[in-house]
C-alpha positions, -999 to 999 in steps of 0.1 A, spaced: -517 17 -703 -480 7 -700 -472 -7 -665 -445 18 -660 -471 46 -664 -495 32 -638 -500 48 -604 -482 30 -576 -497 -2 -562 -488 -28 -536 -491 -55 -562 -464 -64 -587 -465 -46 -620 -482 -66 -647 -473 -69 -683 -496 -74 -712 -499 -107 -731 -473 -98 -757 -448 -88 -730 -455 -121 -712 -450 -141 -745 -417 -122 -751 -405 -129 -716 -413 -166 -720 -395 -168 -754 -367 -143 -749 -357 -147 -712 -344 -182 -714 -324 -173 -745 -310 -142 -730 -303 -158 -696 -307 -124 -680 -340 -117 -662 -371 -136 -652 -407 -124 -656 -406 -114 -619 -373 -94 -623 -336 -99 -624 -324 -125 -600 -297 -124 -574 -264 -138 -588 -271 -125 -623 -247 -101 -640 -261 -66 -638 -273 -56 -673 -260 -25 -691 -276 9 -683 -262 26 -714 -280 59 -711 -268 95 -704 -277 110 -671 -296 143 -668 -262 161 -670 -254 144 -703 -228 120 -689 -228 84 -701 -237 58 -674 -222 24 -682 -217 -6 -661 -181 -10 -673 -173 24 -658 -189 15 -625 -170 -18 -622 -149 -20 -590 -176 -1 -570 -206 -13 -551 -235 0 -571 -272 6 -562 -294 8 -593 -327 21 -582 -358 21 -605 -383 48 -595 -411 70 -609 -424 104 -602 -459 91 -593 -445 67 -567 -450 76 -530 -425 51 -516 -399 64 -541 -402 98 -525 -394 82 -492 -366 61 -505 -347 88 -525 -334 108 -494 -323 75 -479 -303 65 -510 -289 100 -512 -277 98 -476 -261 64 -482 -244 77 -513 -230 107 -496 -219 86 -466 -202 58 -485 -191 72 -519 -156 77 -507 -155 40 -499 -166 30 -534 -204 32 -534 -222 45 -565 -259 50 -569 -277 53 -602 -314 63 -602 -334 51 -632 -366 70 -637 -392 50 -657 -412 81 -664 -420 85 -701 -419 123 -697 -385 137 -686 -403 168 -672 -421 147 -647 -388 132 -635 -372 167 -633 -402 181 -613 -399 152 -588 -361 158 -584 -367 196 -578 -388 185 -548 -366 156 -538 -331 164 -549 -303 139 -550 -265 141 -557 -262 108 -576 -267 104 -613 -302 100 -627 -311 86 -661 -346 88 -675 -355 56 -692 -383 70 -714 -383 40 -737 -379 15 -709 -348 -1 -724 -331 -4 -691 -363 -14 -672 -369 -41 -698 -334 -55 -690 -339 -55 -652 -377 -61 -651 -383 -43 -618 -414 -60 -602 -426 -28 -586 -417 8 -579 -393 14 -564 -370 -16 -570 -333 -15 -561 -306 -38 -572 -274 -38 -551 -245 -49 -573 -211 -60 -560 -177 -48 -572 -176 -75 -599 -209 -65 -615 -231 -92 -599 -265 -85 -584 -262 -95 -548 -295 -81 -533 -329 -71 -548 -353 -49 -529 -389 -46 -541 -408 -15 -528 -396 5 -499 -407 9 -463 -389 29 -436 -375 -3 -420 -357 -11 -453 -331 17 -448 -311 -2 -422 -312 -35 -442 -300 -17 -473 -272 0 -454 -260 -32 -438 -259 -49 -472 -240 -20 -487 -215 -21 -458 -210 -58 -462 -202 -55 -499 -179 -25 -493 -160 -47 -469 -158 -74 -496 -183 -99 -482 
């Protein structure tokens, strides 16, 4: 079973032996992500997929904004709690330059759409059925959020979500919007 298809757990997602070997061999060469996930200070990798409305989502078009890239899955309970928080932050701060992109790791687009019917959001959602984007970011668990500054650099990484995380995420977004 692919780790992106597993039910939620409190432990980090695990990869098979081939994925681990690929991470050991390719990660140093790419200089992008570690086996535990993309590190703070790294340049945010390309998303390069179309959202559910058919619009291309590219990091180059998001440059100049503070961006939250959130990896989630339809089977993830904490994702269901986090999505309304992210949607509220997006609506509150988008006029100041906040962008949010949800990246569903569901292999079935229908599962992602069903989740969004029950938990609607107003920010773009891409469905990463082939896990191309997830492989670039290597989210350690669901949900995982990467907060990217206006220059395209990952400044904060959040693994999982608990209700107390909302205030922390908002303060980090506010600081980046103010240029800190």
